[in-house]
Every structure is written in structure tokens, then in C-alpha cells.
N, CA, C, O and the ligand as a Tripos MOL2 file, in Angstrom:
@<TRIPOS>MOLECULE
protein
  249   247    63     0     0
PROTEIN
NO_CHARGES

@<TRIPOS>ATOM
      1 N         117.0920  261.6250   67.8880 N.3       1 MET1
      2 CA        117.5610  262.9920   67.6230 C.3       1 MET1
      3 C         118.4600  263.4440   68.7710 C.2       1 MET1
      4 O         118.1710  263.1930   69.9410 O.2       1 MET1
      5 N         119.5220  264.0930   68.4260 N.am      2 ASP2
      6 CA        120.5140  264.5270   69.3990 C.3       2 ASP2
      7 C         120.2030  265.9510   69.8660 C.2       2 ASP2
      8 O         120.2590  266.9010   69.0840 O.2       2 ASP2
      9 N         119.8780  266.0800   71.1360 N.am      3 ILE3
     10 CA        119.5590  267.4020   71.6910 C.3       3 ILE3
     11 C         120.4960  267.6510   72.8610 C.2       3 ILE3
     12 O         120.5960  266.8380   73.7800 O.2       3 ILE3
     13 N         121.1770  268.7820   72.8160 N.am      4 LYS4
     14 CA        122.1450  269.0890   73.8660 C.3       4 LYS4
     15 C         121.8150  270.4190   74.5270 C.2       4 LYS4
     16 O         121.0920  271.2500   73.9770 O.2       4 LYS4
     17 N         122.3580  270.5940   75.7060 N.am      5 LEU5
     18 CA        122.1890  271.8450   76.4200 C.3       5 LEU5
     19 C         122.6720  273.0080   75.5590 C.2       5 LEU5
     20 O         123.7240  272.9340   74.9240 O.2       5 LEU5
     21 N         121.9050  274.0540   75.5510 N.am      6 GLY6
     22 CA        122.3000  275.2460   74.8220 C.3       6 GLY6
     23 C         121.8670  275.2520   73.3720 C.2       6 GLY6
     24 O         121.9710  276.2740   72.6940 O.2       6 GLY6
     25 N         121.3770  274.1100   72.8860 N.am      7 ASP7
     26 CA        120.8710  274.0850   71.5090 C.3       7 ASP7
     27 C         119.6600  274.9950   71.3840 C.2       7 ASP7
     28 O         118.9100  275.1940   72.3400 O.2       7 ASP7
     29 N         119.4890  275.5320   70.2120 N.am      8 ARG8
     30 CA        118.2700  276.2870   69.9150 C.3       8 ARG8
     31 C         117.4280  275.4220   68.9880 C.2       8 ARG8
     32 O         117.9050  274.9200   67.9700 O.2       8 ARG8
     33 N         116.1750  275.2640   69.3610 N.am      9 LEU9
     34 CA        115.2780  274.4010   68.6050 C.3       9 LEU9
     35 C         114.2650  275.2360   67.8480 C.2       9 LEU9
     36 O         113.5580  276.0620   68.4260 O.2       9 LEU9
     37 N         114.2060  275.0090   66.5520 N.am     10 LEU10
     38 CA        113.1710  275.6380   65.7410 C.3      10 LEU10
     39 C         111.9810  274.6780   65.7330 C.2      10 LEU10
     40 O         112.0650  273.5750   65.1930 O.2      10 LEU10
     41 N         110.8830  275.1060   66.3320 N.am     11 MET11
     42 CA        109.7280  274.2380   66.5090 C.3      11 MET11
     43 C         108.6840  274.4890   65.4230 C.2      11 MET11
     44 O         108.5660  275.5830   64.8710 O.2      11 MET11
     45 N         107.9260  273.4120   65.1440 N.am     12 LYS12
     46 CA        106.8430  273.5510   64.1620 C.3      12 LYS12
     47 C         105.6960  274.3640   64.7380 C.2      12 LYS12
     48 O         105.0590  275.1620   64.0510 O.2      12 LYS12
     49 N         105.4570  274.1330   66.0250 N.am     13 LYS13
     50 CA        104.3390  274.8080   66.6790 C.3      13 LYS13
     51 C         104.8830  275.9540   67.5290 C.2      13 LYS13
     52 O         105.6800  275.7100   68.4340 O.2      13 LYS13
     53 N         104.4850  277.1660   67.2710 N.am     14 PRO14
     54 CA        105.0540  278.2960   68.0040 C.3      14 PRO14
     55 C         104.5150  278.4280   69.4230 C.2      14 PRO14
     56 O         103.4510  277.9050   69.7550 O.2      14 PRO14
     57 N         105.2770  279.1420   70.2510 N.am     15 HIS15
     58 CA        104.8280  279.5500   71.5760 C.3      15 HIS15
     59 C         103.6670  280.5330   71.3990 C.2      15 HIS15
     60 O         103.5520  281.1650   70.3490 O.2      15 HIS15
     61 N         102.8120  280.6670   72.4050 N.am     16 PRO16
     62 CA        101.6980  281.6250   72.2940 C.3      16 PRO16
     63 C         102.1370  283.0550   71.9630 C.2      16 PRO16
     64 O         101.3500  283.8380   71.4310 O.2      16 PRO16
     65 N         103.3910  283.3950   72.2780 N.am     17 CYS17
     66 CA        103.8700  284.7490   71.9700 C.3      17 CYS17
     67 C         104.2180  284.8950   70.4950 C.2      17 CYS17
     68 O         104.5110  286.0020   70.0420 O.2      17 CYS17
     69 N         104.1910  283.7950   69.7320 N.am     18 GLY18
     70 CA        104.4380  283.8780   68.3000 C.3      18 GLY18
     71 C         105.8200  283.4320   67.8810 C.2      18 GLY18
     72 O         106.0800  283.2170   66.6980 O.2      18 GLY18
     73 N         106.7080  283.2930   68.8520 N.am     19 ASN19
     74 CA        108.0660  282.8520   68.5670 C.3      19 ASN19
     75 C         108.1240  281.3290   68.4620 C.2      19 ASN19
     76 O         107.3750  280.6350   69.1500 O.2      19 ASN19
     77 N         108.9970  280.8070   67.6160 N.am     20 ASN20
     78 CA        109.1120  279.3480   67.5480 C.3      20 ASN20
     79 C         110.5500  278.8660   67.7140 C.2      20 ASN20
     80 O         110.8970  277.7700   67.2730 O.2      20 ASN20
     81 N         111.3800  279.6830   68.3480 N.am     21 VAL21
     82 CA        112.7420  279.2660   68.6750 C.3      21 VAL21
     83 C         112.8580  279.1420   70.1970 C.2      21 VAL21
     84 O         112.5250  280.0690   70.9360 O.2      21 VAL21
     85 N         113.3330  277.9840   70.6450 N.am     22 PHE22
     86 CA        113.4640  277.7090   72.0710 C.3      22 PHE22
     87 C         114.8890  277.2790   72.3780 C.2      22 PHE22
     88 O         115.5440  276.6310   71.5610 O.2      22 PHE22
     89 N         115.3620  277.6450   73.5630 N.am     23 ILE23
     90 CA        116.7130  277.2920   74.0030 C.3      23 ILE23
     91 C         116.6090  276.1440   75.0010 C.2      23 ILE23
     92 O         115.7620  276.1640   75.8940 O.2      23 ILE23
     93 N         117.4750  275.1400   74.8450 N.am     24 VAL24
     94 CA        117.4510  273.9790   75.7290 C.3      24 VAL24
     95 C         118.1800  274.2970   77.0320 C.2      24 VAL24
     96 O         119.3720  274.6060   77.0230 O.2      24 VAL24
     97 N         117.4620  274.2210   78.1450 N.am     25 LEU25
     98 CA        118.0540  274.4800   79.4600 C.3      25 LEU25
     99 C         118.3850  273.1950   80.1980 C.2      25 LEU25
    100 O         119.3190  273.1520   80.9980 O.2      25 LEU25
    101 N         117.6160  272.1480   79.9260 N.am     26 ARG26
    102 CA        117.8740  270.8810   80.5930 C.3      26 ARG26
    103 C         117.3930  269.7450   79.7070 C.2      26 ARG26
    104 O         116.3570  269.8590   79.0510 O.2      26 ARG26
    105 N         118.1410  268.6530   79.6850 N.am     27 THR27
    106 CA        117.7420  267.4940   78.9110 C.3      27 THR27
    107 C         117.4500  266.3330   79.8420 C.2      27 THR27
    108 O         117.7380  266.4020   81.0370 O.2      27 THR27
    109 N         116.8900  265.2830   79.3090 N.am     28 GLY28
    110 CA        116.5070  264.1200   80.0930 C.3      28 GLY28
    111 C         115.2400  263.5480   79.4950 C.2      28 GLY28
    112 O         114.9790  263.7300   78.3060 O.2      28 GLY28
    113 N         114.4400  262.8520   80.3090 N.am     29 ALA29
    114 CA        113.1580  262.3400   79.8240 C.3      29 ALA29
    115 C         112.2410  263.4940   79.4490 C.2      29 ALA29
    116 O         111.4380  263.4020   78.5210 O.2      29 ALA29
    117 N         112.3820  264.5750   80.1920 N.am     30 ASP30
    118 CA        111.6890  265.8220   79.8560 C.3      30 ASP30
    119 C         112.7250  266.8640   79.5010 C.2      30 ASP30
    120 O         113.8400  266.8570   80.0220 O.2      30 ASP30
    121 N         112.3520  267.7440   78.6240 N.am     31 LEU31
    122 CA        113.2270  268.8570   78.2650 C.3      31 LEU31
    123 C         112.6960  270.1240   78.9080 C.2      31 LEU31
    124 O         111.4870  270.3540   78.9500 O.2      31 LEU31
    125 N         113.6040  270.9390   79.4060 N.am     32 ARG32
    126 CA        113.2160  272.2760   79.8360 C.3      32 ARG32
    127 C         113.6800  273.2400   78.7600 C.2      32 ARG32
    128 O         114.8650  273.3230   78.4370 O.2      32 ARG32
    129 N         112.7290  273.9550   78.2220 N.am     33 LEU33
    130 CA        113.0080  274.8790   77.1240 C.3      33 LEU33
    131 C         112.6380  276.2850   77.5280 C.2      33 LEU33
    132 O         111.6830  276.5070   78.2720 O.2      33 LEU33
    133 N         113.4050  277.2270   77.0280 N.am     34 LYS34
    134 CA        113.1250  278.6290   77.2850 C.3      34 LYS34
    135 C         112.8010  279.3030   75.9660 C.2      34 LYS34
    136 O         113.5480  279.1900   74.9950 O.2      34 LYS34
    137 N         111.7040  279.9910   75.9430 N.am     35 CYS35
    138 CA        111.3160  280.7270   74.7510 C.3      35 CYS35
    139 C         112.3390  281.8270   74.5010 C.2      35 CYS35
    140 O         112.6320  282.6260   75.3920 O.2      35 CYS35
    141 N         112.8790  281.8660   73.2950 N.am     36 ALA36
    142 CA        113.9260  282.8370   72.9820 C.3      36 ALA36
    143 C         113.3750  284.2580   72.8770 C.2      36 ALA36
    144 O         114.1380  285.2230   72.9010 O.2      36 ALA36
    145 N         112.0790  284.3850   72.7630 N.am     37 GLU37
    146 CA        111.4770  285.7030   72.6060 C.3      37 GLU37
    147 C         111.0310  286.2840   73.9520 C.2      37 GLU37
    148 O         111.4700  287.3680   74.3380 O.2      37 GLU37
    149 N         110.1680  285.5720   74.6570 N.am     38 CYS38
    150 CA        109.5790  286.1230   75.8830 C.3      38 CYS38
    151 C         110.2350  285.5970   77.1540 C.2      38 CYS38
    152 O         109.9740  286.1120   78.2410 O.2      38 CYS38
    153 N         111.0930  284.5680   77.0310 N.am     39 GLY39
    154 CA        111.8280  284.0910   78.1830 C.3      39 GLY39
    155 C         111.0760  283.1200   79.0710 C.2      39 GLY39
    156 O         111.6220  282.6580   80.0740 O.2      39 GLY39
    157 N         109.8430  282.8000   78.7320 N.am     40 ARG40
    158 CA        109.0930  281.8220   79.5130 C.3      40 ARG40
    159 C         109.7440  280.4490   79.3930 C.2      40 ARG40
    160 O         110.2740  280.0850   78.3430 O.2      40 ARG40
    161 N         109.6930  279.6970   80.4890 N.am     41 GLU41
    162 CA        110.2470  278.3490   80.4650 C.3      41 GLU41
    163 C         109.1250  277.3230   80.4540 C.2      41 GLU41
    164 O         108.1090  277.4820   81.1300 O.2      41 GLU41
    165 N         109.3270  276.2760   79.6830 N.am     42 ILE42
    166 CA        108.3420  275.2010   79.6070 C.3      42 ILE42
    167 C         109.0330  273.8660   79.7980 C.2      42 ILE42
    168 O         110.2170  273.7130   79.4980 O.2      42 ILE42
    169 N         108.2740  272.8980   80.3030 N.am     43 MET43
    170 CA        108.7400  271.5200   80.3710 C.3      43 MET43
    171 C         107.9310  270.7310   79.3550 C.2      43 MET43
    172 O         106.7130  270.8830   79.2570 O.2      43 MET43
    173 N         108.6150  269.8960   78.6110 N.am     44 ILE44
    174 CA        107.9190  269.0720   77.6230 C.3      44 ILE44
    175 C         108.5890  267.7160   77.5490 C.2      44 ILE44
    176 O         109.8120  267.6130   77.6410 O.2      44 ILE44
    177 N         107.7830  266.6720   77.3830 N.am     45 GLU45
    178 CA        108.3610  265.3430   77.2400 C.3      45 GLU45
    179 C         109.2270  265.3150   75.9980 C.2      45 GLU45
    180 O         108.8600  265.8490   74.9510 O.2      45 GLU45
    181 N         110.3880  264.6820   76.1300 N.am     46 ARG46
    182 CA        111.3180  264.6210   75.0090 C.3      46 ARG46
    183 C         110.6380  264.0400   73.7570 C.2      46 ARG46
    184 O         110.8390  264.5340   72.6470 O.2      46 ARG46
    185 N         109.8400  262.9980   73.9490 N.am     47 ILE47
    186 CA        109.1840  262.3580   72.8060 C.3      47 ILE47
    187 C         108.2610  263.3400   72.0820 C.2      47 ILE47
    188 O         108.2390  263.4050   70.8530 O.2      47 ILE47
    189 N         107.5070  264.0960   72.8670 N.am     48 LYS48
    190 CA        106.6070  265.0860   72.2640 C.3      48 LYS48
    191 C         107.4030  266.1900   71.5780 C.2      48 LYS48
    192 O         107.0650  266.6330   70.4800 O.2      48 LYS48
    193 N         108.4670  266.6230   72.2480 N.am     49 ALA49
    194 CA        109.2720  267.7030   71.7020 C.3      49 ALA49
    195 C         109.8640  267.3080   70.3490 C.2      49 ALA49
    196 O         109.9000  268.1030   69.4110 O.2      49 ALA49
    197 N         110.3260  266.0590   70.2750 N.am     50 GLN50
    198 CA        110.9950  265.6310   69.0450 C.3      50 GLN50
    199 C         110.0660  265.6520   67.8480 C.2      50 GLN50
    200 O         110.4860  265.9290   66.7240 O.2      50 GLN50
    201 N         108.7990  265.3570   68.0970 N.am     51 LYS51
    202 CA        107.8330  265.3990   66.9960 C.3      51 LYS51
    203 C         107.6050  266.8290   66.5170 C.2      51 LYS51
    204 O         107.1910  267.0710   65.3830 O.2      51 LYS51
    205 N         107.8840  267.7550   67.4040 N.am     52 ASN52
    206 CA        107.5680  269.1490   67.1340 C.3      52 ASN52
    207 C         108.7760  269.9460   66.6330 C.2      52 ASN52
    208 O         108.6500  271.1190   66.2800 O.2      52 ASN52
    209 N         109.9430  269.3040   66.6030 N.am     53 ILE53
    210 CA        111.1580  270.0150   66.2040 C.3      53 ILE53
    211 C         111.2980  270.0340   64.6840 C.2      53 ILE53
    212 O         111.2180  268.9980   64.0240 O.2      53 ILE53
    213 N         111.5030  271.2130   64.1530 N.am     54 ARG54
    214 CA        111.7780  271.3240   62.7190 C.3      54 ARG54
    215 C         113.2760  271.2760   62.4770 C.2      54 ARG54
    216 O         113.7430  270.6880   61.5010 O.2      54 ARG54
    217 N         114.0240  271.9030   63.3790 N.am     55 LYS55
    218 CA        115.4620  271.9870   63.1560 C.3      55 LYS55
    219 C         116.1750  272.2410   64.4820 C.2      55 LYS55
    220 O         115.6900  272.9900   65.3300 O.2      55 LYS55
    221 N         117.3440  271.6010   64.6460 N.am     56 VAL56
    222 CA        118.1980  271.8720   65.7980 C.3      56 VAL56
    223 C         119.3270  272.7860   65.3230 C.2      56 VAL56
    224 O         120.0430  272.4770   64.3710 O.2      56 VAL56
    225 N         119.4680  273.9240   66.0160 N.am     57 MET57
    226 CA        120.5020  274.8810   65.6330 C.3      57 MET57
    227 C         121.5620  274.8920   66.7200 C.2      57 MET57
    228 O         121.2530  275.0200   67.9050 O.2      57 MET57
    229 N         122.8090  274.7580   66.3060 N.am     58 ARG58
    230 CA        123.9080  274.6500   67.2700 C.3      58 ARG58
    231 C         125.1160  275.3620   66.7090 C.2      58 ARG58
    232 O         125.3870  275.3110   65.5090 O.2      58 ARG58
    233 N         125.8390  276.0240   67.5900 N.am     59 ASP59
    234 CA        127.1080  276.6100   67.1790 C.3      59 ASP59
    235 C         128.1190  275.4820   67.1060 C.2      59 ASP59
    236 O         128.4930  274.9080   68.1290 O.2      59 ASP59
    237 N         128.5560  275.1660   65.9100 N.am     60 GLU60
    238 CA        129.3930  273.9760   65.7080 C.3      60 GLU60
    239 C         130.7330  274.0890   66.4230 C.2      60 GLU60
    240 O         131.3430  273.0740   66.7580 O.2      60 GLU60
    241 N         131.1860  275.2840   66.6550 N.am     61 ASP61
    242 CA        132.4950  275.4430   67.2830 C.3      61 ASP61
    243 C         132.3910  275.5460   68.8040 C.2      61 ASP61
    244 O         133.3960  275.7990   69.4690 O.2      61 ASP61
    245 N         131.1980  275.3570   69.3650 N.am     62 ALA62
    246 CA        131.0320  275.4810   70.8170 C.3      62 ALA62
    247 C         131.5600  274.2220   71.5030 C.2      62 ALA62
    248 O         131.5140  274.1210   72.7290 O.2      62 ALA62
    249 ZN        107.3180  283.0250   74.0880 Zn       63 ZN63
@<TRIPOS>BOND
     1     1     2 1
     2     2     3 1
     3     3     4 2
     4     3     5 am
     5     5     6 1
     6     6     7 1
     7     7     8 2
     8     7     9 am
     9     9    10 1
    10    10    11 1
    11    11    12 2
    12    11    13 am
    13    13    14 1
    14    14    15 1
    15    15    16 2
    16    15    17 am
    17    17    18 1
    18    18    19 1
    19    19    20 2
    20    19    21 am
    21    21    22 1
    22    22    23 1
    23    23    24 2
    24    23    25 am
    25    25    26 1
    26    26    27 1
    27    27    28 2
    28    27    29 am
    29    29    30 1
    30    30    31 1
    31    31    32 2
    32    31    33 am
    33    33    34 1
    34    34    35 1
    35    35    36 2
    36    35    37 am
    37    37    38 1
    38    38    39 1
    39    39    40 2
    40    39    41 am
    41    41    42 1
    42    42    43 1
    43    43    44 2
    44    43    45 am
    45    45    46 1
    46    46    47 1
    47    47    48 2
    48    47    49 am
    49    49    50 1
    50    50    51 1
    51    51    52 2
    52    51    53 am
    53    53    54 1
    54    54    55 1
    55    55    56 2
    56    55    57 am
    57    57    58 1
    58    58    59 1
    59    59    60 2
    60    59    61 am
    61    61    62 1
    62    62    63 1
    63    63    64 2
    64    63    65 am
    65    65    66 1
    66    66    67 1
    67    67    68 2
    68    67    69 am
    69    69    70 1
    70    70    71 1
    71    71    72 2
    72    71    73 am
    73    73    74 1
    74    74    75 1
    75    75    76 2
    76    75    77 am
    77    77    78 1
    78    78    79 1
    79    79    80 2
    80    79    81 am
    81    81    82 1
    82    82    83 1
    83    83    84 2
    84    83    85 am
    85    85    86 1
    86    86    87 1
    87    87    88 2
    88    87    89 am
    89    89    90 1
    90    90    91 1
    91    91    92 2
    92    91    93 am
    93    93    94 1
    94    94    95 1
    95    95    96 2
    96    95    97 am
    97    97    98 1
    98    98    99 1
    99    99   100 2
   100    99   101 am
   101   101   102 1
   102   102   103 1
   103   103   104 2
   104   103   105 am
   105   105   106 1
   106   106   107 1
   107   107   108 2
   108   107   109 am
   109   109   110 1
   110   110   111 1
   111   111   112 2
   112   111   113 am
   113   113   114 1
   114   114   115 1
   115   115   116 2
   116   115   117 am
   117   117   118 1
   118   118   119 1
   119   119   120 2
   120   119   121 am
   121   121   122 1
   122   122   123 1
   123   123   124 2
   124   123   125 am
   125   125   126 1
   126   126   127 1
   127   127   128 2
   128   127   129 am
   129   129   130 1
   130   130   131 1
   131   131   132 2
   132   131   133 am
   133   133   134 1
   134   134   135 1
   135   135   136 2
   136   135   137 am
   137   137   138 1
   138   138   139 1
   139   139   140 2
   140   139   141 am
   141   141   142 1
   142   142   143 1
   143   143   144 2
   144   143   145 am
   145   145   146 1
   146   146   147 1
   147   147   148 2
   148   147   149 am
   149   149   150 1
   150   150   151 1
   151   151   152 2
   152   151   153 am
   153   153   154 1
   154   154   155 1
   155   155   156 2
   156   155   157 am
   157   157   158 1
   158   158   159 1
   159   159   160 2
   160   159   161 am
   161   161   162 1
   162   162   163 1
   163   163   164 2
   164   163   165 am
   165   165   166 1
   166   166   167 1
   167   167   168 2
   168   167   169 am
   169   169   170 1
   170   170   171 1
   171   171   172 2
   172   171   173 am
   173   173   174 1
   174   174   175 1
   175   175   176 2
   176   175   177 am
   177   177   178 1
   178   178   179 1
   179   179   180 2
   180   179   181 am
   181   181   182 1
   182   182   183 1
   183   183   184 2
   184   183   185 am
   185   185   186 1
   186   186   187 1
   187   187   188 2
   188   187   189 am
   189   189   190 1
   190   190   191 1
   191   191   192 2
   192   191   193 am
   193   193   194 1
   194   194   195 1
   195   195   196 2
   196   195   197 am
   197   197   198 1
   198   198   199 1
   199   199   200 2
   200   199   201 am
   201   201   202 1
   202   202   203 1
   203   203   204 2
   204   203   205 am
   205   205   206 1
   206   206   207 1
   207   207   208 2
   208   207   209 am
   209   209   210 1
   210   210   211 1
   211   211   212 2
   212   211   213 am
   213   213   214 1
   214   214   215 1
   215   215   216 2
   216   215   217 am
   217   217   218 1
   218   218   219 1
   219   219   220 2
   220   219   221 am
   221   221   222 1
   222   222   223 1
   223   223   224 2
   224   223   225 am
   225   225   226 1
   226   226   227 1
   227   227   228 2
   228   227   229 am
   229   229   230 1
   230   230   231 1
   231   231   232 2
   232   231   233 am
   233   233   234 1
   234   234   235 1
   235   235   236 2
   236   235   237 am
   237   237   238 1
   238   238   239 1
   239   239   240 2
   240   239   241 am
   241   241   242 1
   242   242   243 1
   243   243   244 2
   244   243   245 am
   245   245   246 1
   246   246   247 1
   247   247   248 2
@<TRIPOS>SUBSTRUCTURE
     1 MET1         2 RESIDUE 1 A MET
     2 ASP2         6 RESIDUE 1 A ASP
     3 ILE3        10 RESIDUE 1 A ILE
     4 LYS4        14 RESIDUE 1 A LYS
     5 LEU5        18 RESIDUE 1 A LEU
     6 GLY6        22 RESIDUE 1 A GLY
     7 ASP7        26 RESIDUE 1 A ASP
     8 ARG8        30 RESIDUE 1 A ARG
     9 LEU9        34 RESIDUE 1 A LEU
    10 LEU10       38 RESIDUE 1 A LEU
    11 MET11       42 RESIDUE 1 A MET
    12 LYS12       46 RESIDUE 1 A LYS
    13 LYS13       50 RESIDUE 1 A LYS
    14 PRO14       54 RESIDUE 1 A PRO
    15 HIS15       58 RESIDUE 1 A HIS
    16 PRO16       62 RESIDUE 1 A PRO
    17 CYS17       66 RESIDUE 1 A CYS
    18 GLY18       70 RESIDUE 1 A GLY
    19 ASN19       74 RESIDUE 1 A ASN
    20 ASN20       78 RESIDUE 1 A ASN
    21 VAL21       82 RESIDUE 1 A VAL
    22 PHE22       86 RESIDUE 1 A PHE
    23 ILE23       90 RESIDUE 1 A ILE
    24 VAL24       94 RESIDUE 1 A VAL
    25 LEU25       98 RESIDUE 1 A LEU
    26 ARG26      102 RESIDUE 1 A ARG
    27 THR27      106 RESIDUE 1 A THR
    28 GLY28      110 RESIDUE 1 A GLY
    29 ALA29      114 RESIDUE 1 A ALA
    30 ASP30      118 RESIDUE 1 A ASP
    31 LEU31      122 RESIDUE 1 A LEU
    32 ARG32      126 RESIDUE 1 A ARG
    33 LEU33      130 RESIDUE 1 A LEU
    34 LYS34      134 RESIDUE 1 A LYS
    35 CYS35      138 RESIDUE 1 A CYS
    36 ALA36      142 RESIDUE 1 A ALA
    37 GLU37      146 RESIDUE 1 A GLU
    38 CYS38      150 RESIDUE 1 A CYS
    39 GLY39      154 RESIDUE 1 A GLY
    40 ARG40      158 RESIDUE 1 A ARG
    41 GLU41      162 RESIDUE 1 A GLU
    42 ILE42      166 RESIDUE 1 A ILE
    43 MET43      170 RESIDUE 1 A MET
    44 ILE44      174 RESIDUE 1 A ILE
    45 GLU45      178 RESIDUE 1 A GLU
    46 ARG46      182 RESIDUE 1 A ARG
    47 ILE47      186 RESIDUE 1 A ILE
    48 LYS48      190 RESIDUE 1 A LYS
    49 ALA49      194 RESIDUE 1 A ALA
    50 GLN50      198 RESIDUE 1 A GLN
    51 LYS51      202 RESIDUE 1 A LYS
    52 ASN52      206 RESIDUE 1 A ASN
    53 ILE53      210 RESIDUE 1 A ILE
    54 ARG54      214 RESIDUE 1 A ARG
    55 LYS55      218 RESIDUE 1 A LYS
    56 VAL56      222 RESIDUE 1 A VAL
    57 MET57      226 RESIDUE 1 A MET
    58 ARG58      230 RESIDUE 1 A ARG
    59 ASP59      234 RESIDUE 1 A ASP
    60 GLU60      238 RESIDUE 1 A GLU
    61 ASP61      242 RESIDUE 1 A ASP
    62 ALA62      246 RESIDUE 1 A ALA
    63 ZN63       249 GROUP 0 **** ****
């Protein structure tokens, strides 16, 4: 799965705040994601994250 900086990820499992959209801040073996609702940042292994992604949202003209 192709994940790039600035992508918004719609996750299957929501953040504790109830939001399930996260913004990609850093990619690599681990992803740094920011909750689009409460702004908390999390680190997650890319492999784990990919299982949890429902949809990658990207501005195609960016
Ligand atoms: Zn949150």
C-alpha cells in the first residue's frame, strides 16, 4: 500500500476520541500519525497500520 506524507488515512479502528481519520506526518518502518480530531500523535508500525487502513485519502492535484 502506498502511503505518503500528508495523506489522510481512514482507519477501521478509531482513536479513543472517536475519530478515525489520521494525517500522516512521517513514513518509514513506523508511521507517525496525527489524529485529525484531537491532534494527538501516535507511532504505529507500518505493517500494523496497513491492516487497519480502510481508505487512503489524498488530494490528487497536490
Ligand atoms: Zn483523537
